[in-house]
C-alpha positions as CSV (number, residue, x, y, z in Angstrom):
1,X,0.0,0.0,0.0
2,X,2.7,2.5,1.0
3,X,4.8,1.6,-2.1
4,X,1.8,1.9,-4.4
5,X,1.0,5.4,-2.9
6,X,4.6,6.5,-3.4
7,X,4.5,5.3,-7.0
8,X,1.2,7.1,-7.6
9,X,2.5,10.3,-5.9
10,X,5.7,10.1,-7.9
11,X,3.7,9.8,-11.1
12,X,1.4,12.7,-10.2
13,X,4.2,14.9,-9.2
14,X,6.1,14.1,-12.5
15,X,2.9,14.7,-14.6
16,X,2.3,18.0,-13.0
17,X,5.9,19.1,-13.5
18,X,5.6,18.2,-17.2
19,X,2.3,20.1,-17.4
20,X,3.9,23.2,-15.7
21,X,7.0,23.1,-18.0
22,X,4.8,22.7,-21.1
23,X,2.7,25.7,-20.0
24,X,5.9,27.7,-19.4
25,X,7.1,27.1,-23.0
26,X,3.7,27.7,-24.6
27,X,2.8,30.7,-22.5
28,X,3.2,34.1,-24.4
29,X,6.2,36.2,-23.2
30,X,5.5,39.0,-20.8
31,X,7.4,42.1,-20.0
32,X,9.3,42.2,-16.8
33,X,7.0,42.9,-13.9
34,X,3.9,41.9,-15.9
35,X,1.8,38.7,-15.2
36,X,3.9,37.6,-12.2
37,X,0.9,38.1,-9.8
38,X,-1.4,36.1,-12.1
39,X,1.1,33.3,-12.6
40,X,1.9,33.0,-8.9
41,X,-1.8,33.0,-7.9
42,X,-3.2,30.6,-10.5
43,X,-2.6,27.0,-11.5
44,X,-1.0,26.1,-14.8
45,X,-3.4,24.9,-17.4
46,X,-4.3,21.2,-17.0
47,X,-3.1,20.8,-13.4
48,X,-6.6,21.3,-12.0
49,X,-7.9,18.5,-14.2
50,X,-5.2,16.1,-12.9
51,X,-6.0,16.9,-9.3
52,X,-9.7,16.5,-9.8
53,X,-9.4,12.8,-10.6
54,X,-7.0,11.8,-7.8
55,X,-8.5,9.4,-5.2
56,X,-6.2,10.7,-2.5
57,X,-6.4,14.1,-0.8
58,X,-4.5,16.7,-2.9
59,X,-3.8,20.4,-2.0
60,X,-1.9,23.1,-3.9
61,X,-0.6,26.0,-1.8
62,X,0.7,29.3,-3.1
63,X,3.8,31.1,-1.8
64,X,1.7,32.6,1.1
65,X,0.4,29.2,2.1
66,X,-3.1,30.0,0.8
67,X,-5.0,27.0,-0.8
68,X,-5.2,27.4,-4.6
69,X,-6.8,24.1,-5.1
70,X,-8.0,21.3,-2.8
71,X,-9.6,17.9,-3.8
72,X,-13.0,17.0,-2.4
73,X,-11.3,14.3,-0.3
74,X,-9.0,16.9,1.4
75,X,-12.1,19.0,2.3
76,X,-14.0,15.9,3.5
77,X,-11.2,15.0,5.9
78,X,-11.0,18.5,7.2
79,X,-7.5,19.1,6.0
80,X,-8.7,22.3,4.2
81,X,-11.2,24.9,5.3
82,X,-11.7,27.9,3.1
83,X,-8.3,28.7,1.7
84,X,-6.3,27.4,4.7
85,X,-4.5,24.2,5.2
86,X,-5.6,23.1,8.7
87,X,-3.0,20.5,9.6
88,X,0.0,22.3,11.2
89,X,2.4,19.4,10.5
90,X,1.6,19.5,6.7
91,X,1.9,23.3,6.6
92,X,5.4,23.1,8.2
93,X,6.4,20.4,5.8
94,X,5.2,22.5,2.8
95,X,7.3,25.5,4.0
96,X,10.4,23.3,4.2
97,X,9.8,22.0,0.7
98,X,9.3,25.6,-0.6
99,X,12.6,26.6,1.0
100,X,14.9,23.9,-0.4
101,X,12.9,22.5,-3.3
102,X,13.3,18.9,-1.9
103,X,10.5,16.4,-2.2
104,X,9.6,15.0,1.2
105,X,7.6,11.9,2.3
106,X,6.4,11.2,5.8
107,X,3.5,9.9,7.9
108,X,1.3,12.2,10.1
109,X,-1.6,11.9,12.4
110,X,-4.2,14.5,11.8
111,X,-7.3,15.3,13.9
112,X,-9.6,15.0,10.8
113,X,-12.7,13.8,12.6
114,X,-13.9,11.8,9.6
115,X,-16.3,8.8,10.2
116,X,-15.8,9.2,13.9
117,X,-12.0,8.9,13.9
118,X,-10.4,11.3,16.3
119,X,-7.1,11.0,14.4
120,X,-6.5,9.9,10.9
121,X,-3.2,8.6,9.8
122,X,-1.9,9.9,6.4
123,X,1.0,8.9,4.2
124,X,2.1,12.2,2.9
125,X,4.2,13.4,-0.1
126,X,5.0,17.1,-0.5
127,X,6.7,18.4,-3.7
128,X,7.5,21.9,-5.3
129,X,5.1,22.6,-8.1
130,X,6.4,25.8,-9.8
131,X,9.0,28.5,-9.4
132,X,6.3,30.8,-7.9
133,X,6.5,29.0,-4.6
134,X,3.5,26.7,-5.3
135,X,3.6,23.4,-3.4
136,X,1.7,20.2,-4.0
137,X,0.5,18.1,-0.9
138,X,-0.7,14.6,-1.5
139,X,-2.1,12.8,1.5
140,X,-3.4,9.1,1.5
141,X,-5.6,8.0,4.4
142,X,-4.2,4.8,5.7
143,X,-6.1,4.7,9.0
144,X,-8.1,1.6,8.0
145,X,-5.0,-0.2,6.8
146,X,-3.3,0.5,10.1
147,X,-6.3,-0.7,12.0
148,X,-6.3,-4.0,10.0
149,X,-2.7,-4.4,10.5
150,X,-3.1,-4.0,14.3
151,X,-6.0,-6.5,14.3
152,X,-3.9,-9.0,12.4
153,X,-1.0,-8.6,14.7
154,X,-3.2,-9.1,17.8
155,X,-4.9,-12.1,16.1
156,X,-1.5,-13.8,15.3
157,X,-0.4,-13.0,18.9
158,X,-3.5,-14.5,20.4
159,X,-3.5,-17.6,18.1
160,X,0.2,-18.2,19.1
161,X,-0.7,-17.9,22.8
162,X,-3.8,-20.2,22.5
163,X,-1.8,-22.8,20.6
164,X,1.1,-22.8,23.1
165,X,-1.1,-23.8,26.0
166,X,-2.4,-27.2,24.7
167,X,0.8,-27.9,22.8
168,X,2.9,-27.3,25.9
169,X,0.6,-29.3,28.0
170,X,0.8,-32.3,25.6
171,X,4.5,-32.1,25.6
172,X,4.7,-32.2,29.5
173,X,2.0,-34.9,29.7
174,X,4.0,-37.1,27.2
175,X,7.1,-36.7,29.3
176,X,5.2,-37.5,32.5
177,X,3.7,-40.7,30.9
178,X,7.1,-41.8,29.8
179,X,8.5,-41.3,33.3
180,X,5.5,-43.2,34.8
181,X,5.7,-46.1,32.5
182,X,5.7,-48.5,35.4
183,X,2.6,-47.0,37.0
184,X,-0.6,-48.1,35.1
185,X,-2.9,-45.9,37.1
186,X,-0.8,-42.8,36.4
187,X,-0.4,-43.6,32.7
188,X,-4.2,-43.9,32.5
189,X,-4.7,-40.6,34.3
190,X,-2.3,-38.7,32.2
191,X,-3.4,-40.3,28.9
192,X,-6.9,-39.0,29.8
193,X,-5.4,-35.5,30.2
194,X,-3.6,-35.8,26.9
195,X,-6.9,-36.7,25.2
196,X,-8.5,-33.6,26.7
197,X,-5.7,-31.3,25.5
198,X,-5.7,-32.9,22.1
199,X,-9.4,-32.4,21.8
200,X,-9.0,-28.7,22.9
201,X,-6.3,-28.3,20.2
202,X,-8.5,-29.9,17.6
203,X,-11.4,-27.5,18.4
204,X,-9.1,-24.5,18.2
205,X,-7.8,-25.5,14.8
206,X,-11.4,-26.2,13.5
207,X,-12.6,-22.9,14.9
208,X,-9.7,-21.0,13.2
209,X,-10.4,-22.7,9.9
210,X,-14.1,-21.8,10.2
211,X,-13.4,-18.2,11.1
212,X,-10.9,-17.8,8.3
213,X,-13.4,-19.0,5.8
214,X,-16.1,-16.5,6.9
215,X,-14.4,-13.5,8.5
216,X,-14.4,-11.4,5.3
217,X,-18.2,-10.9,5.9
218,X,-18.8,-11.6,2.2
219,X,-22.1,-12.8,0.9
220,X,-22.5,-16.5,0.6
221,X,-21.8,-17.3,-3.0
222,X,-24.6,-19.9,-3.6
223,X,-27.3,-19.6,-0.9
224,X,-29.9,-22.3,-0.6
225,X,-33.0,-23.0,1.3
226,X,-32.2,-24.0,4.8
227,X,-34.6,-25.5,7.2
228,X,-34.4,-24.0,10.7
229,X,-35.9,-27.2,12.2
230,X,-33.3,-29.5,10.7
231,X,-30.4,-27.1,11.5
232,X,-31.5,-26.9,15.2
233,X,-31.8,-30.6,15.5
234,X,-28.4,-31.3,14.0
235,X,-26.9,-28.7,16.3
236,X,-28.6,-30.2,19.3
237,X,-27.3,-33.7,18.4
238,X,-23.7,-32.3,18.4
239,X,-24.3,-31.0,22.0
240,X,-26.2,-33.8,23.6
241,X,-23.2,-35.4,25.2
242,X,-22.0,-32.3,26.9
243,X,-25.5,-31.5,28.0
244,X,-26.1,-34.9,29.4
245,X,-22.9,-34.8,31.4
246,X,-24.4,-31.8,33.3
247,X,-28.0,-33.1,33.3
248,X,-29.1,-30.1,31.2
249,X,-32.2,-30.5,29.3
250,X,-32.3,-29.1,25.7
251,X,-35.7,-27.8,24.8
252,X,-37.1,-26.7,21.4
253,X,-40.0,-24.4,20.8
254,X,-41.4,-21.6,18.7
255,X,-42.6,-21.8,15.1
256,X,-42.1,-24.8,12.9
257,X,-41.3,-24.9,9.3
258,X,-39.3,-21.7,9.0
259,X,-36.7,-21.5,6.3
260,X,-33.9,-19.1,5.4
261,X,-31.6,-18.3,2.5
262,X,-28.1,-19.3,3.5
263,X,-25.6,-22.0,4.1
264,X,-26.7,-25.1,6.0
265,X,-23.2,-25.9,7.5
266,X,-22.5,-22.3,8.6
267,X,-25.9,-22.1,10.3
268,X,-25.4,-25.4,12.2
269,X,-21.9,-24.2,13.3
270,X,-23.4,-21.0,14.7
271,X,-26.2,-22.7,16.5
272,X,-23.9,-25.4,17.8
273,X,-21.6,-22.7,19.2
274,X,-24.5,-20.9,20.9
275,X,-26.0,-24.0,22.4
276,X,-22.6,-25.3,23.5
277,X,-21.8,-21.9,25.1
278,X,-25.2,-22.0,26.9
279,X,-24.3,-25.4,28.3
280,X,-20.9,-24.5,29.5
281,X,-22.0,-21.5,31.4
282,X,-25.2,-23.0,32.9
283,X,-25.4,-24.8,36.3
284,X,-26.3,-28.5,36.4
285,X,-29.9,-29.6,36.3
286,X,-31.2,-26.6,34.3
287,X,-32.4,-26.3,30.7
288,X,-31.5,-24.5,27.5
289,X,-34.3,-23.4,25.2
290,X,-33.9,-23.1,21.4
291,X,-36.7,-21.4,19.8
292,X,-37.5,-19.8,16.4
293,X,-40.1,-17.3,15.2
294,X,-40.9,-15.3,12.1
295,X,-40.1,-11.6,12.3
296,X,-41.2,-9.7,9.2
297,X,-38.9,-10.7,6.3
298,X,-36.6,-12.4,8.8
299,X,-36.4,-15.4,11.1
300,X,-35.2,-15.1,14.6
301,X,-33.5,-18.1,16.4
302,X,-32.9,-17.7,20.1
303,X,-30.9,-19.7,22.5
304,X,-31.7,-19.0,26.1
305,X,-30.1,-20.4,29.3
306,X,-30.4,-20.2,33.1
307,X,-26.7,-19.6,33.5
308,X,-24.5,-17.1,35.3
309,X,-25.2,-14.3,32.9
310,X,-22.8,-11.8,31.4
311,X,-21.7,-8.5,33.1
312,X,-23.1,-5.5,31.3
313,X,-19.6,-3.9,30.7
314,X,-18.6,-7.1,28.9
315,X,-21.6,-7.6,26.6
316,X,-20.2,-5.3,23.9
317,X,-17.0,-7.3,23.6
318,X,-18.2,-10.8,23.9
319,X,-18.2,-11.2,20.1
320,X,-14.5,-10.3,19.8
321,X,-12.0,-13.1,18.9
322,X,-10.5,-14.6,22.1
323,X,-12.4,-12.3,24.4
324,X,-13.4,-14.2,27.6
325,X,-15.4,-12.8,30.5
326,X,-13.8,-15.4,32.7
327,X,-10.6,-16.6,31.1
328,X,-9.8,-19.2,33.7
329,X,-13.2,-20.8,33.6
330,X,-13.3,-20.8,29.7
331,X,-9.9,-22.5,29.5
332,X,-10.9,-25.0,32.1
333,X,-14.0,-26.0,30.1
334,X,-12.0,-26.2,26.9
335,X,-13.3,-23.0,25.3
336,X,-11.4,-21.6,22.4
337,X,-12.6,-18.0,22.7
338,X,-13.7,-18.0,19.1
339,X,-17.2,-19.4,19.3
340,X,-19.2,-16.1,19.5
341,X,-16.9,-14.5,17.0
342,X,-17.8,-17.3,14.5
343,X,-21.5,-16.7,15.3
344,X,-21.1,-12.9,14.5
345,X,-19.4,-13.7,11.2
346,X,-21.9,-16.3,10.2
347,X,-24.7,-13.8,10.9
348,X,-22.9,-11.2,8.7
349,X,-22.3,-13.6,6.0
350,X,-26.1,-14.2,5.9
351,X,-26.8,-10.4,5.8
352,X,-28.1,-10.8,9.3
353,X,-27.0,-10.0,12.8
354,X,-26.7,-11.4,16.4
355,X,-27.8,-9.8,19.6
356,X,-27.6,-10.7,23.3
357,X,-29.7,-10.0,26.3
358,X,-28.1,-11.0,29.6
359,X,-28.4,-10.3,33.3
360,X,-26.0,-11.6,35.9
361,X,-27.6,-14.5,37.8
362,X,-30.6,-14.7,35.5
363,X,-29.0,-16.2,32.4
364,X,-28.6,-15.0,28.7
365,X,-30.5,-15.1,25.5
366,X,-28.6,-14.9,22.2
367,X,-30.7,-14.2,19.1
368,X,-29.7,-14.8,15.5
369,X,-31.8,-12.7,13.0
370,X,-31.5,-14.0,9.5
371,X,-33.2,-13.2,6.1
372,X,-36.2,-15.5,5.5
373,X,-36.5,-17.6,2.4
374,X,-38.6,-15.7,-0.2
375,X,-38.2,-12.4,1.7
376,X,-40.8,-13.4,4.2
377,X,-40.8,-15.9,7.0
378,X,-42.6,-19.1,5.9
379,X,-44.1,-21.3,8.5
380,X,-46.6,-24.1,9.1
381,X,-48.1,-24.7,11.4
382,X,-48.2,-21.2,13.1
383,X,-46.8,-22.3,16.4
384,X,-46.0,-25.3,18.6
385,X,-45.6,-25.8,22.3
386,X,-42.2,-26.3,23.9
387,X,-40.8,-29.9,23.5
388,X,-38.0,-31.6,25.2
389,X,-35.4,-32.7,22.5
390,X,-35.3,-36.4,22.1
């Protein structure tokens, strides 16, 4: 990105220099003292047209630092107001370039206040434009690129940390089993621990693969009719063993026969994550309710539990990758910290969304809202009573 901007900026500066040189040759001669004010205060012919098509912010300053020309992007970012360049850093750089004629490149943070950003990061190239002290400032917004890079670095760091835990545990357990070769009970106990860590590693890798597949929030290329009833039942089947271990009853209810446009496997993955999450954070001998209902042109699928609930200050972050309200408990139960992030991206891939209602001590309800098949929720019969999943 930075290299492409430098190449574009170099091309633009070169093109403008050629235009200025050509205009100097083609312009009629003037007597000494005539026309200097006009030339110094106006752009050479053709330069305005070049600046108008630039995607980046472009500003031309005269010898008194007044703005002769500014692109719409420069004004939208708040770099220019009226005939003044508002960024002090860019103004100082332009004055240096005017003094020595050297082209300069740098990065600056400007309080541009565009799209809610308090600071916008720009890659900047400043070059002399004419012998009258005119200076060209090109600024490329790279705030989003910086943000994506930061997210990527954090993601890699988090993945590395999460992988180290089960891999390190497997290594230590393998050494312990080797040392306890003469103790069958110890071997059995440590082998069980190895299976637990291996399963955790498997889940993490599977979740990473799923997340990498859908995190672009791109539309599903070949959406099909998906039965909500079938997807819920398959997701429940995946979670029965864990629910049975805690004597948690999985209950279905709501409206039968609903269908959506989407991807069957992705929907099942999202529902499985929501149900599994509800089981993990629910006490024994409780129940988890999975229900569906039509909502205009959408279908809402909710998963409710009687668990410990989520603190209000954490509810906005629970869909972040690797965020855990209780990290120690999550790792103890084998959670990867990616389940709810996957749910969020599955919803986005279906042009839907996911919301949460939760109160500490009273449980949580996660609701997937997805576009219905045919643009309206299709259902028959209208409603059914709650049923315990077989």
